[in-house]
C-alpha positions as CSV (number, residue, x, y, z in Angstrom):
1,M,19.9,-9.0,19.7
2,L,16.4,-10.3,19.0
3,F,13.8,-7.6,19.1
4,R,10.9,-9.1,21.0
5,H,7.5,-7.6,21.5
6,R,6.5,-8.7,24.9
7,S,8.5,-6.2,27.0
8,V,9.2,-2.5,26.5
9,S,7.2,-2.2,23.3
10,F,4.1,-3.6,25.0
11,A,4.2,-1.1,27.8
12,A,4.8,1.7,25.2
13,T,1.8,0.5,23.2
14,L,-0.4,0.6,26.2
15,L,0.7,4.1,27.1
16,M,-0.1,5.2,23.5
17,A,-3.5,3.5,23.7
18,A,-4.3,5.4,26.9
19,V,-3.8,8.6,25.0
20,T,-5.3,7.8,21.6
21,G,-7.9,5.2,22.5
22,P,-7.1,1.8,20.7
23,A,-9.5,0.4,18.1
24,C,-10.9,-2.7,19.7
25,A,-10.3,-4.9,16.8
26,D,-7.8,-7.5,15.6
27,L,-6.0,-6.9,12.4
28,L,-6.8,-8.7,9.2
29,G,-3.9,-9.8,7.1
30,V,-3.1,-11.7,3.9
31,D,-0.2,-13.7,2.6
32,V,0.5,-13.8,-1.2
33,S,2.9,-15.2,-3.8
34,T,3.1,-15.4,-7.5
35,H,-0.1,-17.5,-7.4
36,Q,-2.2,-14.4,-6.8
37,G,-0.8,-12.6,-9.8
38,T,-0.8,-8.8,-9.6
39,V,-2.3,-7.8,-6.3
40,N,-4.2,-4.5,-6.1
41,W,-2.8,-3.3,-2.7
42,N,-4.9,-0.2,-2.6
43,S,-8.0,-2.5,-2.8
44,M,-6.5,-4.6,0.0
45,K,-6.1,-1.5,2.1
46,N,-9.7,-0.4,1.4
47,A,-10.9,-4.0,2.3
48,G,-9.4,-3.5,5.8
49,V,-6.1,-5.4,5.4
50,G,-3.7,-4.2,8.0
51,F,-0.6,-6.3,7.3
52,A,0.7,-8.8,4.8
53,F,3.4,-11.4,4.1
54,T,4.7,-12.2,0.6
55,K,6.8,-15.1,-0.6
56,A,10.4,-14.1,-1.3
57,T,12.4,-17.3,-1.9
58,E,12.2,-21.1,-1.8
59,G,15.0,-23.6,-1.3
60,V,18.2,-22.3,-3.0
61,D,18.4,-20.1,-6.1
62,F,14.7,-19.3,-6.4
63,I,13.0,-15.9,-6.0
64,D,9.3,-15.5,-6.4
65,T,8.4,-13.6,-9.5
66,R,6.0,-11.3,-7.6
67,F,8.2,-10.7,-4.6
68,T,9.6,-7.2,-5.4
69,Q,6.3,-6.1,-6.8
70,N,4.4,-7.1,-3.7
71,M,6.9,-5.6,-1.3
72,A,6.8,-2.3,-3.2
73,G,3.1,-2.3,-3.8
74,A,2.1,-3.0,-0.2
75,R,4.5,-0.3,1.1
76,A,3.1,2.2,-1.3
77,A,-0.5,1.4,-0.1
78,G,0.6,1.8,3.5
79,I,0.3,-1.8,4.4
80,P,3.2,-3.2,6.6
81,I,4.5,-6.3,4.7
82,G,7.2,-8.9,5.5
83,P,9.0,-11.5,3.3
84,Y,8.8,-15.3,3.8
85,H,11.1,-18.1,2.8
86,F,9.6,-21.5,1.8
87,A,11.9,-24.0,3.5
88,R,13.1,-27.1,1.7
89,P,14.8,-29.2,4.4
90,D,13.9,-32.2,2.2
91,S,16.4,-31.1,-0.4
92,S,19.7,-32.1,1.2
93,V,19.3,-34.2,4.3
94,G,22.2,-36.3,5.2
95,T,21.9,-38.2,8.5
96,L,21.3,-37.3,12.1
97,S,24.9,-38.0,13.0
98,D,26.2,-36.2,9.9
99,P,23.5,-33.6,8.8
100,I,24.1,-31.4,5.8
101,K,24.2,-28.2,7.8
102,Q,25.1,-26.3,4.8
103,D,21.6,-26.8,3.3
104,A,20.0,-24.6,6.0
105,V,22.8,-22.1,5.8
106,N,22.6,-21.8,2.0
107,E,18.9,-21.3,2.1
108,A,19.1,-18.7,4.8
109,N,21.9,-16.8,2.9
110,D,19.8,-16.8,-0.3
111,F,16.9,-15.4,1.6
112,V,18.9,-12.7,3.3
113,D,20.5,-11.7,-0.1
114,A,17.0,-11.2,-1.5
115,I,15.4,-9.3,1.4
116,Q,18.2,-7.3,2.9
117,P,18.0,-4.4,0.3
118,F,14.5,-3.6,1.5
119,Y,15.5,-3.6,5.1
120,N,18.5,-1.4,4.3
121,T,16.4,1.2,2.5
122,N,13.2,1.4,4.5
123,P,13.4,-0.8,7.6
124,E,10.4,1.0,9.2
125,A,8.1,-0.1,6.4
126,Y,8.6,-3.9,6.6
127,L,7.7,-6.7,9.0
128,R,10.3,-9.1,10.3
129,P,11.1,-12.1,8.0
130,V,9.3,-15.4,8.2
131,L,10.5,-19.0,7.8
132,D,7.7,-21.1,6.2
133,V,8.0,-24.7,7.3
134,E,5.9,-27.2,5.4
135,K,8.4,-29.9,4.3
136,L,10.0,-32.8,6.3
137,P,13.3,-34.5,5.8
138,L,12.7,-38.0,4.6
139,T,15.4,-40.6,3.8
140,A,16.1,-44.1,4.7
141,E,18.2,-42.8,7.6
142,I,15.7,-40.2,8.8
143,N,12.2,-41.7,8.6
144,T,10.7,-41.8,12.1
145,V,8.8,-39.0,13.8
146,S,11.5,-38.6,16.5
147,E,14.3,-38.5,13.9
148,Q,12.4,-36.0,11.7
149,R,11.7,-33.8,14.8
150,Q,15.3,-33.6,15.8
151,Y,16.6,-33.0,12.3
152,L,13.9,-30.3,11.4
153,S,14.5,-28.5,14.7
154,D,18.2,-28.4,14.2
155,W,17.6,-27.2,10.6
156,I,15.3,-24.3,11.8
157,N,17.9,-23.2,14.4
158,D,20.7,-23.3,11.8
159,F,18.6,-21.1,9.5
160,A,17.7,-18.7,12.3
161,D,21.3,-18.4,13.4
162,V,22.2,-17.0,9.9
163,L,19.4,-14.4,10.1
164,M,20.5,-13.3,13.5
165,N,24.1,-13.0,12.3
166,R,23.3,-11.1,9.2
167,L,20.1,-9.2,10.0
168,G,20.1,-9.0,13.8
169,V,16.8,-10.7,14.2
170,H,15.4,-14.2,14.3
171,P,12.6,-15.3,11.9
172,I,8.9,-15.7,12.8
173,I,8.1,-19.4,12.3
174,Y,5.1,-20.4,10.2
175,L,3.9,-24.0,10.5
176,N,0.7,-25.9,11.0
177,S,-0.6,-27.5,14.2
178,N,0.6,-31.0,13.1
179,Y,4.2,-29.7,12.7
180,A,4.0,-27.7,15.9
181,I,2.9,-30.7,17.9
182,N,4.9,-33.5,16.3
183,Y,7.9,-32.3,14.3
184,V,9.7,-29.6,16.3
185,N,11.1,-29.6,19.8
186,S,11.2,-27.0,22.5
187,S,14.4,-25.4,21.1
188,V,12.3,-23.6,18.4
189,A,9.8,-22.2,20.9
190,Q,12.0,-19.2,21.4
191,Y,10.8,-17.9,18.0
192,D,7.6,-16.0,17.4
193,L,4.8,-18.2,16.0
194,W,2.6,-17.8,13.0
195,I,0.2,-20.8,13.2
196,A,-1.7,-22.2,10.3
197,R,-5.0,-23.7,11.5
198,W,-7.8,-23.4,9.0
199,T,-11.1,-23.1,10.8
200,Y,-12.6,-20.7,8.2
201,N,-13.9,-18.4,10.9
202,T,-12.2,-16.5,13.7
203,S,-14.4,-17.5,16.6
204,N,-12.2,-20.3,18.0
205,L,-8.6,-19.1,18.7
206,P,-5.8,-21.7,18.6
207,A,-4.8,-22.6,22.1
208,G,-3.2,-25.3,24.1
209,A,-0.5,-27.9,23.5
210,N,-2.9,-29.9,21.3
211,Q,-3.0,-27.1,18.8
212,L,0.2,-25.1,19.4
213,G,2.6,-27.9,20.4
214,V,5.8,-26.5,22.0
215,W,4.5,-22.9,21.9
216,S,2.4,-21.4,24.7
217,D,0.8,-18.7,22.5
218,W,0.7,-17.5,18.9
219,D,1.5,-14.2,17.3
220,F,-0.2,-14.6,13.9
221,W,-2.9,-17.0,12.9
222,Q,-3.7,-18.2,9.3
223,W,-7.4,-19.1,9.7
224,S,-8.3,-19.7,6.1
225,D,-6.7,-20.5,2.7
226,S,-9.7,-19.5,0.6
227,E,-11.1,-16.1,1.4
228,S,-12.2,-13.3,-1.0
229,I,-10.4,-10.1,0.1
230,G,-9.6,-7.0,-1.8
231,G,-10.5,-8.5,-5.2
232,E,-8.4,-11.6,-4.7
233,A,-10.0,-15.0,-4.4
234,P,-8.9,-17.3,-3.1
235,V,-6.3,-15.8,-0.8
236,D,-4.9,-16.8,2.6
237,A,-6.5,-14.9,5.5
238,N,-4.6,-14.2,8.7
239,L,-5.2,-12.5,12.0
240,F,-2.9,-10.5,14.2
241,R,-4.2,-10.4,17.8
242,G,-3.9,-6.7,18.5
243,T,-4.0,-3.2,17.1
244,T,-1.9,-1.4,14.6
245,Q,0.1,0.0,17.4
246,D,0.8,-3.5,18.6
247,L,1.9,-4.6,15.1
248,A,4.5,-1.9,15.1
249,A,6.6,-4.1,17.5
250,Y,7.0,-6.5,14.6
251,L,8.5,-4.0,12.2
252,Y,12.1,-4.8,11.4
253,A,14.1,-3.1,14.0
254,A,17.4,-4.9,14.3
255,E,20.0,-4.0,16.8
256,P,23.5,-4.6,15.5
257,P,24.9,-7.9,17.0
258,L,27.6,-7.3,19.6
259,T,30.9,-7.6,17.8
260,G,32.7,-10.8,18.8
261,D,29.7,-12.3,20.6
262,Y,29.7,-15.4,18.5
263,N,27.2,-17.3,20.6
264,G,24.7,-14.4,21.0
265,D,24.5,-14.3,24.8
266,G,25.2,-10.6,25.1
267,V,28.8,-10.8,26.3
268,V,32.2,-11.4,24.6
269,D,33.9,-14.1,26.6
270,L,35.8,-17.4,26.5
271,A,32.6,-19.1,25.2
272,D,32.9,-17.1,22.0
273,Y,36.5,-18.1,21.6
274,T,35.5,-21.7,22.0
275,K,32.8,-21.3,19.3
276,W,35.2,-19.7,16.9
277,R,37.8,-22.5,17.5
278,D,35.4,-25.3,17.1
279,T,33.8,-23.8,14.0
280,L,37.2,-23.3,12.5
281,R,38.0,-26.9,13.0
282,R,34.7,-28.1,11.4
283,G,35.0,-25.8,8.4
284,N,33.0,-22.9,7.2
285,L,29.5,-24.3,7.6
286,D,28.5,-22.0,10.4
287,L,29.3,-18.3,9.8
288,S,28.0,-17.0,13.1
289,A,31.7,-16.7,14.2
290,D,32.6,-14.7,11.0
291,G,33.5,-11.6,13.0
292,N,35.3,-9.8,10.1
293,K,32.5,-10.7,7.6
294,S,35.0,-12.3,5.2
295,G,32.6,-15.1,4.3
296,A,34.9,-17.7,6.0
297,I,36.0,-18.7,9.5
298,D,39.7,-17.7,9.8
299,T,42.2,-16.1,12.1
300,G,40.8,-12.6,11.4
301,D,37.7,-13.6,13.4
302,Y,39.9,-14.4,16.3
303,D,41.4,-10.9,16.1
304,V,37.8,-9.5,16.2
305,W,37.0,-11.5,19.3
306,A,40.3,-10.5,21.0
307,A,39.7,-6.8,20.3
308,N,36.3,-6.9,21.9
309,Y,36.9,-9.4,24.7
310,G,34.9,-8.3,27.8
311,A,32.4,-6.2,26.0
312,T,28.7,-6.6,26.9
313,A,25.5,-5.6,25.2
314,P,23.6,-2.6,26.8
315,P,20.9,-3.7,29.2
316,A,17.4,-3.6,28.1
317,T,15.4,-0.5,28.9
318,A,13.6,-0.9,32.1
319,I,9.8,-1.1,32.0
320,P,8.3,1.8,33.9
321,E,6.2,1.3,37.0
322,P,2.5,1.2,35.9
323,T,0.7,4.5,36.3
324,A,-3.1,4.8,36.6
325,A,-3.3,5.6,32.9
326,L,-1.3,2.5,32.0
327,L,-3.4,0.3,34.2
328,A,-6.5,1.7,32.7
329,A,-5.1,1.1,29.2
330,L,-4.2,-2.5,30.2
331,A,-7.7,-3.2,31.2
332,L,-9.1,-1.8,27.9
333,A,-6.4,-3.7,25.9
334,T,-7.3,-6.9,27.6
335,V,-10.9,-6.6,26.4
336,C,-9.7,-5.6,22.9
337,L,-7.6,-8.8,22.6
338,R,-10.7,-11.0,22.5
339,V,-11.3,-12.0,18.9
340,R,-14.7,-11.3,17.3
341,P,-16.2,-13.9,14.9
């Protein structure tokens, strides 16, 4: 089940703010890769960096040489950090009628293989994973904006399905305004957004369909690609609109997928049987119906579905009725969410 931040966690954050008094500031963040060399994470911490993302993988069979070092270094310095995958939907395209679905699946599986050990060991120390989208499919068969939009959106959803199946969460999606407006459709708006829009100051927040495309709001904002922070220059600078307490909602906190719920709707029913049957007929490109985790779609997955038929996911915890303290905190938090230049 996807862990979203806009429900119970938000109410809990406001209650905490009413007691502790939130710092009225938005969090500064950085994202890094091997291009930054060895990052001094203690200097980053001292410079006010409150979160970070680091490149983990790209395409298939590539791991960033500084990935492990950055994950460990940021954690040791007390900076929440998350991994990102640089997507290469341009590597194996196919056609709209016959897409190479395995490309997105292979990239997602490589990404999970690289990052899962960190989540298994210290899940509370790391942010949710990110899919970095900066490439377009381009072939003789897929060369118009509408064709690229459809293909790329399907590719992102196929990638996200693998992360949900294996990690229990969907990725945060990183892309720029051009991609958000022109190259994805509304099917990807379900994922949290990290928007790249370089204004080189934080006075004008990204907003509206002309900057966010299919999204109504953003969660992280990359506002510069050339700042000097913590001894690194140039480095990408980001903003999280909220406090440290708010950011805690983005820490990896997967809930195990409901066994046999192959379409992820929270109930094991005939629709899941249909997905297993159809996936079996198409081959092993989509492993979301791999109930027995064998790495293939087979009759064992039917047995898992049958054994759990009728099961439902537990209901979400109800949000409490607002108290006077909560309402006061809400008013204060609303003021705090206004970004300062």
